[in-house]
Structure formats: structure tokens, C-alpha cells
C-alpha positions as CSV (number, residue, x, y, z in Angstrom):
1,V,-57.0,-77.9,-28.6
2,A,-57.4,-77.3,-24.7
3,M,-60.9,-75.5,-23.9
4,L,-61.3,-73.3,-20.3
5,F,-64.5,-72.6,-19.5
6,Q,-66.1,-69.9,-17.6
7,S,-67.2,-72.0,-14.9
8,P,-64.8,-74.1,-13.3
9,A,-65.3,-77.6,-14.6
10,V,-62.4,-79.6,-12.8
11,Y,-62.9,-83.5,-11.7
12,P,-64.3,-83.3,-8.0
13,H,-63.4,-86.2,-7.1
14,L,-59.3,-85.9,-8.0
15,T,-56.8,-83.4,-5.8
16,V,-55.4,-80.5,-7.7
17,R,-52.3,-82.6,-8.4
18,Q,-54.2,-85.4,-10.1
19,N,-55.8,-82.7,-12.1
20,L,-53.0,-81.1,-13.3
21,A,-51.3,-84.2,-14.1
22,F,-54.5,-85.0,-16.2
23,G,-54.1,-82.1,-18.4
24,A,-50.4,-83.6,-18.8
25,K,-51.7,-86.9,-19.9
26,S,-54.8,-86.6,-22.2
27,T,-54.4,-89.9,-23.5
28,Y,-55.3,-91.3,-20.5
29,N,-58.0,-93.3,-19.8
30,P,-60.2,-91.7,-17.4
31,F,-62.6,-94.6,-16.4
32,N,-59.4,-96.3,-15.0
33,W,-57.5,-93.1,-13.2
34,W,-59.2,-93.6,-10.2
35,S,-57.9,-97.2,-10.1
36,R,-54.2,-96.7,-10.8
37,R,-52.0,-96.2,-7.9
38,S,-49.6,-93.8,-9.4
39,D,-50.1,-90.4,-11.5
40,P,-49.6,-90.0,-15.2
41,Q,-45.9,-89.6,-16.1
42,V,-45.7,-86.0,-16.2
43,P,-42.2,-84.6,-17.6
44,A,-40.0,-83.7,-14.7
45,G,-41.2,-80.3,-13.0
46,E,-43.8,-79.0,-15.6
47,L,-46.6,-79.6,-13.0
48,E,-44.5,-78.3,-9.7
49,S,-43.7,-75.6,-12.8
50,A,-47.3,-74.9,-13.6
51,A,-48.9,-74.8,-9.7
52,R,-45.5,-72.2,-9.2
53,L,-47.3,-70.2,-12.0
54,L,-50.9,-70.1,-10.7
55,D,-49.9,-70.0,-6.7
56,L,-51.2,-73.6,-6.3
57,E,-48.4,-75.5,-4.5
58,R,-50.1,-75.5,-1.2
59,L,-53.0,-76.9,-2.2
60,L,-51.9,-80.0,-4.3
61,N,-53.4,-82.4,-2.0
62,R,-56.8,-80.6,-1.9
63,K,-59.3,-81.2,-3.3
64,P,-62.0,-79.2,-5.3
65,A,-64.6,-78.7,-2.4
66,E,-61.7,-77.6,-0.7
67,L,-60.8,-74.7,-2.8
68,S,-62.5,-71.6,-3.5
69,G,-64.1,-70.4,-6.9
70,G,-60.6,-68.7,-8.2
71,E,-58.3,-71.6,-6.8
72,R,-60.5,-74.6,-9.1
73,Q,-60.2,-71.6,-11.8
74,R,-56.5,-71.5,-11.6
75,V,-56.6,-75.4,-11.4
76,A,-58.6,-75.8,-14.7
77,L,-56.3,-73.4,-16.1
78,G,-53.0,-75.0,-15.6
79,R,-54.7,-78.4,-16.5
80,A,-54.6,-76.8,-20.1
81,L,-51.4,-75.3,-19.8
82,L,-49.8,-78.8,-19.3
83,R,-51.7,-80.4,-22.1
84,R,-49.3,-77.9,-25.0
85,P,-51.9,-77.7,-27.0
86,A,-51.5,-75.9,-30.5
87,V,-54.7,-73.8,-29.7
88,F,-56.0,-72.6,-26.1
89,L,-59.8,-71.8,-25.7
90,L,-60.0,-69.5,-23.1
91,D,-62.9,-68.3,-21.5
92,E,-62.7,-65.3,-19.3
93,P,-60.0,-67.2,-18.0
94,L,-58.9,-65.0,-14.9
95,A,-62.8,-63.6,-13.9
96,H,-62.7,-65.4,-10.8
97,G,-59.3,-63.7,-9.0
98,D,-58.8,-60.8,-7.2
99,P,-57.1,-57.6,-9.1
100,L,-53.9,-58.3,-7.9
101,R,-53.6,-61.9,-8.8
102,R,-55.1,-61.7,-12.2
103,L,-52.4,-58.4,-13.3
104,Q,-49.5,-61.1,-11.9
105,L,-51.2,-64.2,-14.1
106,R,-51.8,-61.9,-17.2
107,R,-47.9,-60.9,-17.2
108,E,-46.9,-64.2,-16.9
109,L,-49.3,-65.8,-19.4
110,W,-48.2,-63.0,-22.3
111,A,-44.9,-64.6,-21.4
112,L,-45.5,-67.8,-21.4
113,Q,-47.3,-67.4,-24.6
114,R,-44.2,-65.6,-26.3
115,R,-41.9,-68.2,-25.1
116,Q,-44.1,-71.7,-26.6
117,Q,-45.3,-69.5,-29.8
118,T,-49.1,-70.7,-29.3
119,T,-52.5,-69.7,-30.4
120,L,-54.8,-68.0,-27.7
121,I,-58.4,-67.0,-28.3
122,W,-59.5,-65.0,-25.3
123,V,-62.8,-64.2,-24.5
124,T,-63.2,-61.0,-22.4
125,H,-65.4,-58.0,-21.3
126,D,-62.7,-56.7,-19.7
127,H,-61.5,-53.9,-22.2
128,G,-58.2,-53.4,-20.5
129,E,-57.3,-57.2,-20.2
130,A,-57.9,-57.7,-24.4
131,L,-55.5,-54.4,-25.2
132,A,-53.2,-55.3,-22.8
133,M,-53.0,-59.1,-24.1
134,A,-54.3,-59.6,-28.2
135,D,-51.9,-59.3,-30.8
136,R,-55.4,-58.9,-32.7
137,I,-59.0,-57.9,-31.4
138,G,-62.0,-58.7,-32.6
139,V,-65.1,-56.6,-30.9
140,M,-68.0,-58.5,-31.3
141,D,-71.7,-56.8,-29.9
142,A,-75.1,-58.7,-29.7
143,G,-73.5,-61.5,-31.8
144,R,-72.3,-59.5,-34.3
145,L,-68.6,-58.3,-35.3
146,L,-67.9,-55.2,-35.5
147,Q,-64.1,-54.5,-36.0
148,V,-60.5,-56.9,-36.0
149,G,-57.5,-55.2,-35.8
150,S,-54.1,-54.6,-33.4
151,S,-55.0,-53.1,-30.0
152,R,-53.8,-49.5,-31.2
153,E,-56.0,-50.0,-34.3
154,I,-59.3,-50.5,-32.3
155,Y,-58.5,-48.0,-29.3
156,E,-57.4,-45.2,-31.6
157,T,-59.4,-45.7,-34.9
158,P,-62.6,-47.3,-33.5
159,A,-64.7,-48.4,-36.8
160,T,-68.0,-47.3,-35.0
161,S,-69.5,-44.9,-32.4
162,R,-70.4,-48.6,-30.1
163,V,-66.9,-49.9,-30.6
164,A,-65.7,-46.5,-29.4
165,Q,-67.9,-47.0,-26.4
166,L,-66.9,-50.6,-25.8
167,V,-63.2,-50.5,-26.3
168,G,-61.8,-47.7,-23.0
169,Q,-62.4,-47.1,-20.1
170,P,-64.2,-45.0,-19.2
171,P,-66.5,-45.5,-22.3
172,M,-66.1,-42.5,-25.1
173,N,-67.4,-39.0,-24.3
174,L,-70.5,-39.0,-27.2
175,I,-71.7,-35.2,-28.5
176,A,-74.4,-35.3,-31.3
177,A,-73.5,-32.4,-33.6
178,D,-75.0,-31.1,-36.6
179,L,-72.4,-30.3,-39.6
180,L,-73.7,-27.4,-41.8
181,D,-72.3,-27.2,-45.0
182,A,-73.7,-24.0,-47.7
183,K,-73.8,-26.8,-50.8
184,A,-74.7,-30.1,-49.0
185,G,-76.7,-28.6,-45.9
186,S,-76.8,-30.3,-42.9
187,E,-75.2,-33.3,-41.8
188,A,-76.1,-35.1,-38.8
189,L,-72.7,-36.6,-36.7
190,M,-71.3,-37.9,-33.2
191,L,-68.0,-36.2,-32.2
192,G,-66.0,-38.7,-30.0
193,V,-63.8,-38.1,-27.1
194,R,-62.1,-40.1,-24.6
195,A,-62.0,-39.0,-21.0
196,Q,-58.1,-39.1,-21.3
197,D,-58.1,-36.2,-23.9
198,V,-60.7,-33.3,-22.5
199,R,-58.5,-31.1,-20.4
200,I,-59.7,-28.5,-17.3
201,V,-58.1,-24.8,-18.5
202,A,-58.8,-21.6,-17.3
203,A,-61.1,-18.5,-18.2
204,P,-61.6,-17.5,-20.7
205,R,-60.2,-20.5,-22.6
206,G,-63.0,-23.4,-23.1
207,I,-66.3,-24.4,-22.4
208,E,-67.9,-23.8,-19.3
209,M,-69.6,-27.1,-17.6
210,R,-70.8,-28.1,-14.2
211,V,-69.5,-30.6,-12.1
212,T,-72.6,-33.6,-11.3
213,G,-70.2,-36.0,-9.3
214,Y,-66.5,-37.3,-8.6
215,E,-64.4,-40.6,-8.5
216,F,-61.4,-40.2,-6.9
217,G,-58.7,-42.4,-8.6
218,E,-54.3,-42.5,-9.2
219,P,-53.1,-41.8,-10.9
220,S,-56.5,-40.2,-12.2
221,G,-60.0,-39.0,-11.0
222,L,-63.4,-39.0,-13.0
223,A,-65.1,-36.1,-13.3
224,Y,-68.7,-35.8,-14.7
225,L,-69.2,-32.5,-16.2
226,S,-72.2,-31.1,-17.5
227,T,-74.5,-28.1,-19.3
228,D,-77.9,-27.9,-20.2
229,R,-77.5,-30.2,-23.2
230,V,-74.4,-32.2,-22.8
231,E,-72.8,-34.7,-20.3
232,L,-69.1,-36.0,-20.2
233,C,-66.5,-37.5,-18.5
234,A,-63.0,-36.2,-17.9
235,C,-59.9,-37.5,-16.2
236,V,-58.2,-35.5,-14.0
237,P,-55.0,-35.3,-12.1
238,S,-56.4,-37.2,-8.4
239,D,-54.4,-34.0,-6.3
240,L,-57.5,-31.6,-8.1
241,H,-60.1,-30.9,-5.4
242,L,-63.5,-30.6,-7.3
243,E,-66.7,-29.3,-5.2
244,L,-70.3,-30.9,-6.8
245,G,-71.7,-27.8,-8.4
246,A,-69.0,-26.1,-9.1
247,K,-68.4,-24.1,-12.7
248,V,-65.3,-25.6,-14.8
249,R,-63.9,-24.8,-18.2
250,I,-62.9,-27.5,-20.6
251,E,-60.9,-27.9,-24.1
252,W,-59.6,-30.6,-26.0
253,E,-57.3,-31.1,-29.1
254,K,-58.9,-30.8,-32.5
255,A,-56.7,-34.3,-33.6
256,K,-58.2,-35.8,-31.0
257,V,-62.0,-35.3,-31.8
258,H,-63.7,-39.0,-33.9
259,H,-66.1,-38.2,-36.4
260,F,-69.0,-40.5,-36.4
261,D,-71.9,-40.9,-38.5
262,R,-75.1,-40.3,-36.2
263,R,-77.5,-42.7,-38.4
264,T,-75.4,-45.2,-38.7
265,G,-72.8,-45.2,-36.4
266,K,-69.5,-45.5,-38.8
267,R,-66.4,-43.8,-38.7
268,L,-66.2,-40.9,-41.1
269,P,-62.7,-40.3,-42.4
270,V,-60.6,-38.0,-41.3
271,G,-61.5,-33.7,-41.7
272,V,-64.8,-34.5,-41.3
273,G,-66.5,-31.5,-39.4
């Protein structure tokens, strides 16, 4: 088992090269490390390959004190990779990287895991990272495991309204509603609709709402909309110019609506409501 902590854990008295090599020779005696003249034997090319993967080649002779937090984290990750364990335990392994490097490393680690057919247990608060990397996701909140499933299952059929808000960006819109039935009476529901499924339409279709905020983005921006009783978020084309206070009309497909019990938060069967 190889463990990567959220805070970079590297040996401060060793160079980057020596830190990496330590991972490849886990049986090496650490108490005698600095008394040896040569590094532990690493299979030819493996250390250089790991350094290249993690963009550490120019840093191999530096010590941790000369590195940034993100660079130290990549050293710790490289040391774990060189151990070739049966299981990796990774606690937010990309948390210290800039967005571009995180995307590159995510892609490389995904390919590496497929090649080596090893198990990665990956802790992250980044829902996009989880959806992109995982074969199976476990969603935890306040120490409780709420749902386990594939990325598609978690995103498309969240088991509770809490899971619906934790997975997806922006969080799912939740709207309180009451289902009226002549025989069963009233049932308190929570309707969920993702911002990606909200469309701005021309009158007289849809529901009229007021624009209360806007965030530009590519390929879509985020429009924050409200009425006297409801607030929600919608993904809108980046070339659509919305003025604060303007009135727009929105709609969504009935099939895209999620239904939850308002009291328990649990998902309700398709067709309810």
C-alpha cells in the first residue's frame, strides 16, 4: 500500500531524486540512507519516467525547502508511484496544483492506472475530478456514506437531495413543492433540476423570472434567477448578454426533473409528481 497525504510528506534532507528513489526501494533502511554514497537501485528508466510524468526533471537535484507546495506534492506522488503498490491511498493528490497541471496529471494518472491495473482510493472535494477519474464513487457527508455507484449513476440518479447538491457544478436547483392528491392528500416534495437542463425561451412559453446575477464562462455562463418564492441557477450560452434586473422566461423538460421527499431527502420513484 502506498499512501499520499494531503499535506506533502517528503524527506527534507534528501534531494528530489533521492526522495523518488526511496519510493522504488521501500525495503531500503532509511536510517542508513544518508551514510551511503549511492542511491538505492531503481529499475532503469523508471525514476526518469516518473520525473518526466510529474514535470520534475529540472528539480531532481533540489531539496524540498527549495520547492513550492505543488512541487513537493508531486515529489510525494512520484515516490508513491515508484513503489508500484497493489493499492494507492491518495488524499487530494492534485490539491496543490494549478488548474492546467491538475488536468494534465489527472489524465496521466487515469492512463497509468489502466496500464498497471492497480487500485486507487482517491479522496477529493472536487466533484469534477471524481466524476472523471472514478470507476465507482462513494459520496460522504458528515462522516456518513450516502451513496455508492458509477459516475453516471451518481450524477443522473442521486439517491438523496444532499447527493444531488454535492455532485455537479453548479449544485442542483432544489424547489419545494406540494403534490396534491384527492385521495392521499398533500405530499411534501423537493423538485430538483440541474442548471444545465434549464433553458431560456421566448414568451409566452415558460416561467418568468428576474436576473439577479451573472457569471461569464466558456462554453456557458451562469445566470442566477429569482421570483418572489424561488431562486435557481441556469447555464446559458456565453454569447447571451443578460442585464441585471432583466426579465427572462425559462423552462425544462419534465423528464429531467428529479423528485425527492422533502422530509427525508430520499429520492422518489420516477412518475411521482
